[in-house]
C-alpha positions in Angstrom: 0.1 0.0 -0.1 2.9 2.4 0.9 4.6 2.0 -2.5 1.3 2.7 -4.2 0.8 5.8 -2.4 4.5 6.9 -3.1 4.0 6.3 -6.8 0.8 8.3 -6.7 2.4 11.2 -4.8 5.3 11.3 -7.3 2.8 11.4 -10.2 1.0 14.3 -8.5 4.2 16.2 -7.8 5.4 15.6 -11.5 2.1 16.9 -12.9 2.0 20.0 -10.6 5.6 20.6 -11.7 4.8 20.2 -15.5 1.9 22.7 -15.1 3.9 25.4 -13.4 6.8 25.1 -15.9 4.1 25.4 -18.7 2.7 28.6 -17.1 6.3 29.9 -16.5 7.0 29.4 -20.4 3.9 31.3 -21.2 5.0 34.1 -18.7 8.4 34.2 -20.2 7.0 34.5 -23.7 5.0 37.4 -22.8 7.8 39.2 -21.1 9.9 38.7 -24.3 7.0 40.1 -26.6 6.7 43.1 -24.2 10.6 43.7 -24.2 10.7 43.4 -28.1 7.8 46.0 -28.4 9.6 48.3 -26.1 12.9 47.8 -28.1 11.0 48.8 -31.3 8.9 51.7 -30.0 11.7 53.2 -28.1 11.6 57.1 -27.9 13.4 59.1 -30.5 15.0 61.8 -28.1 18.5 60.3 -28.5 18.7 58.1 -25.3 17.9 55.0 -27.2 16.6 53.4 -23.9 13.0 52.9 -23.3 13.5 51.5 -19.8 14.6 53.8 -16.9 17.4 51.7 -15.3 
């Protein structure tokens, strides 16, 4: 009974990790798109940087 519970717990952890990694990939893609839009639409005042830091 204990090995079956351990296998089920492992499957649950791997499924949860896979779901979290998939969400993190979507967040990374969204940040990349925002960065590219900011890079293309930077101000023309000569500074060349659209971010403050």
